[in-house]
N, C-alpha and C positions, 0 to 999 in steps of 0.2 A: 865649528868644531869639527873636525878629523871623523871620520866615520872610525867608529867603533870594532876593534876585530876580533874575532873567537878565535879560538881554536877551542874544539868540543874531542874530545880522547876517551877512549875507551870499546867494549864491543865483546864479542863472542858468542852473545847470546840474543834474544827480543829482550829476558828481565835490563837488558843494558841499553841496548839501540832506541828501544820503542821513548826512551825516558829523554833520552840524549837530543833525540829529533823533537820531541815536545816541548824540551827547554830551548831549543834554538829556534823555534817559531815563535813564541813567548817572547825572547828578546827583541829578534823581529820587530813582534806587533810595539813592542813598547820604543825601539829604536828602529825606524822602517831602513836605514842609511847602513847599518850593522853588516857587516859580513864575515864569514864563515868560512872554517877551514877543518874539517873532521880527520882525524886520526884512526887508523883501527888494524888487524891483522890482518894480516893478506892470508886470500883464504876463507876469512872467517863470513858471515853472512851481511855483514857490516858492510860489507866492498858491493854488496849487491841491493841491501836497502837503504843505504843512505844516497846513491847516486837518486832511485829510485824518488824520492824526495825531494829533489832539485837540490841537493848540497852537491860539493864536492869533499874527496876523498883522497886519503893517501894510503897503502897499506905499508906497515911496517914488518919484514921478514923474521917473529919473534912469536915463540911458545912459551908457555907457561909451564913452569913446574909439574912433571907426571909424577903423581903418592902412586900410582900404582905400576910402572915399568920406571924406576931411576937409575936404566941403560940410557933409554932415552933423552936425559938430562945433559948428556956431558957434552953437549952442544952449544948445551944455552949461554953459560959465561959470552962467549963467540956472538951467539947471535945479539944478546943481550947490548953487547960492547959495538954493532953492527947499526942498532937499531940506535944508538945514542949520538953516531954521527950523520945519521938520514934525518933523524930529528933536529940536530942542530942546524942542516940545510933546509929543512923549513920552516925554521924559525927566521934566519939570516932572510928568506923569501918573503914570507907573509908578516912577520914583524906584530904580532896577535898584542892587545892592550892586557888581555887576561885567558886564562887559560884552563876549562873547565872540563873537569874529570869525571865518567859517570862509571867504575870499579872495571874489572877486567884485566889482563898482565898487559895488553897493549899501552894502558894509561899509564902507567908507571914511567918509561924513559921519558914520557910526554911531561907530564908535572911536576919530574925531577928535574929535568932541564929547568924548568920554570921558576922553581923556588933557587936553584941555584944562580940564576939571573934575575932574581928579585922581582920578577914578574905575578901579579896574583892569581893565585889560583884556587879555584872553589871545586871541591868534593862532590860527590852524591851519592850517598849509601842508601839504596832501597831494600835490603834482606833488614831482618833482626839479629843476624849476625855479620859484621861486617868482613868486607872479602879483605885478603891479606893486602893489594896495592893500594887502597884507601885507610888502612889501619898504618902502613910505612910512610904516608903522605901526611896522615893526619898533623903531625907534628906540627911544620912549617907552612901549611896551609890557612890561608886568609879567612875561607866562612866552608863549615861542612853542613850539608843539608841531610838531613836523616828521613824517613818514610815510616819508620815505628821509635817508639817510646823507648827506653832504656837503655839508650847507647853509652850512656856515658862512662861506662866500663872500656867500651872502645876507642873513645875521643876526648879530646880536651871537650867540657862544661861548656866552657866562654866562649867557644870555638862553634857551636853546634846551633842552628833553628830547625826545627820540627815540621815540616812541612808536607807531607804526606808525600805520596810517590803520581807523578805525575803520568795520567792515561790519553793514551791517542788521543785526537781532534777527533776521529772518527765513532769512536765510542760515545766522548765527553758528549758531541753534536746530534746525534744519528737522532734521525726521526722514522727511521724503516719501523711499519708497524709488525705483528707477530703473522698476520696473513702474507704478506708481502714479499715478507724474508721466506715465509716456507715454499713459498711458489717458484723464488728464484732460487732455493736448490732440489728444485722440482717434486717436493713430499705435500703430503696434506695435509689444509690449513686447518682438517678438522680431526686431527689426530693430534695425543699427545708426542711430545719429543724431546728426544736426552741429546745436547751437546756433549762429543765425548773430544778433550785436546789433552795434549801433552806435554805442552813445552811445543817453542820455537821447535826444537829439534826432538821433537817426538818422546814417547814412552812404548818402551818394548813391553813390560809387564803386562798395561793396560790393554797394547794392540792385542796382545796374547788372550787374556782374558775376554774379549769384547769377539775375540772371533772363536773363543770355543764357545761363548753364550749368547751368541746376537739370534740366535732362535727362538730362544726362550725371553724375550726382549718382543722381536716379533710377532710371535705366537700371543702375546699377550695387545696387540695391535699396538705397540710403541715404534714410532719411529728413529730413527738415528741421523745425527749428523759428526761424523768420525773423521776428526784431523790427527792420520797416521804419525806425520812428521817422515823422517828421513829412515824412520824407523820401522817406517809402515813399508817399502819397497819389497818387500821377501812377502807379503801376504799373498794367500791365494785372489784370486777372481770375485768380485761378487757373486753369488749364484743368481741364476732367474727367479728364481723364486723369490728373493730379496729387492729384487727389483720395484722401483717405487716407496719403499721401506728404507732405506739404505739410504745417503749421502756421503761418500767415502772418499777423500781425498787429501794429499799430502800437506798443502796449507791450505788455510782458508784465509782469502786474501781480503775480503770484507768479514773482520768478525765483529763490525754492528749485527750485521744479518745473523749471524749465527748466536749470539746473544739474546736477539729481538727475536729467533724462530724457538729458544729451548725453554722449555718448563721444568729444565734438570740441567746442571753442568757438572759433569766427572773433570777432573783436572786434577795436574802434578800443584803444587803450591809455591810458587814462586813467587815475589812479591812481587811483580806486574801483574800476575795471574790476579792475586789477593785484590790488590787494587781495583781491577776492571771487575773483580764480581760484587764486589763492595759498591760501585757506581750505577753498574746496569741491576745492581740489586735482585740477583738471582740466588736461587736454593744451589747449594754445590755438597759433591762428594766428593772431599780433596784425598790423593794421593801422596804422600810427600816422598819428592827425592831420596833414596837411602843414604846414597853417596855424596849428597850437599853437603858443604865445608859443615864441621860441627853441628849436624843434623838442622840445618838451620829454616830448612824448609816445614819440618815439626811444631820447630817454634813460630813460623809462619801460619802455619792452619790454626794452631791453636788461637788465634784472635775472632778468629771467625766463631770458631769450634765453640769457644767460651762463651760466644754472645748467642749462643742458639743461632747459625745462622749457617753451621756445614758440619756434614759427617766427615767423619776419620778415619781409611780406611789404610794402613799399612801398606806397604809396598809386597810385605813377604804373603802379606791375607788375600793379596787381589785373586786371585785366581780363585778362591775358594767362597770370597764374601761378595768381590763387588756388584756382582749378577743382584745376589738377591736384596744388596742394599739398593740396587737403584730399582727392583719391582716396589723393597719397600717403600720406598718413597712416592714414586709413582701411584699408588695408589691412595694414597693419601693428599689430597689435594689442599687441604684444611692448612698441616703441619708445613707443605711449600710456601704455601702464602705466609704463614710469618716467619719461615726461617729465609725469605727475600725480603720482608718485610725488616729485619733486624740487620740482614748484611746492607742495605738500603742508609742504612742511618750511621753505617761505619763509613760511608765513601765523603774520600775527600775530591771536591774535580775542581780545586782550581791550585794545585800544587804548583804547576809548569807558572804559571805567575808571580805565584809568590816568590818563589826560588830567581824567577828572569828581576823580578824587583829589588829582592835583597843584592843582586850580585851586580845592577846598573848603580846600586847606591853605593855599596860599597867602593866601586870605581869613583867613582862622582865625586864622594864626598871621604874618601878614606878613612872611615870611623869603625867603629866597632865597639857594639856594647859590650859589657863586662860579665854580663850575664845571662846564663843558657834563657835563650829564648824560643819561642815555639808561634807560630803562624798560624796553629790550628784555635 
């Protein structure tokens, strides 16, 4: 049989890119001869992360709808039209067996073209509130994989499979212990440690709260591993008094070490952050991004908060509350242990394999179940 060929489209944030890579790797494990072509948006992080993972990618000259500055949307129709011509050339050259969309505006023209040409299309929706691209594409999708329950309000129930969200393989299979992880960050294994991450693009409010309050944490003997993201570029240098107590970096390449080192995690509540926290079983303080569509990060966070695995601090309250909540939890080891155990029970550790198996089943048998399916 000829090799199966997959186009995987979408991106913009780590919450789209990392699941896409996990799905591709899982398909390749089941079908070692399969070939892959990624498609993303020029200038976005997928153009760096996908090649680093060993896959080819082409970038479309396309932008998303800007809700905050409508003037920027005047060029959108022209760029969308150009992207369809670019997509057509990719399809004619690569001739995919199937197309997988992981969300983000760059996925829309790719999957829409595939659907118009009766090529099987598969969607992955990580969040509790479906993105617009996936909503628009759902009607003609072959199958839709969702990370959370209750998504029938967005997608046809007969096409949905509840799989959970794929987590990066280095986090799933990590064997790093806490001591080695802390030494890798130049910190003391004997001291309690907080990991602060604002998502792949950073979080200005969290960074500002940490900048204003790190002295309280250091004074309490608490170390920080602090991923600032792009928004941390303007922060002042770490003073000499904090050397050896704070490891600050724009991006943590080895997040398995970050999680292994942490006694507590402060994080945004994107779907992939939630999935990773559940897999590693870490207690968390979640700060939902307030401008996420339909406030879906708050909905994501509730999954952990209602299970007793996390606390929620609203973005508007971060400046006044975050440091106090961190100190409160770091003084209560028993509560942190209970929160971590609750989180770990929620973790899905083979979502990538489940998704890959369903995709290959559909391609090879062209069969589809008539009722809502769950792989959980």
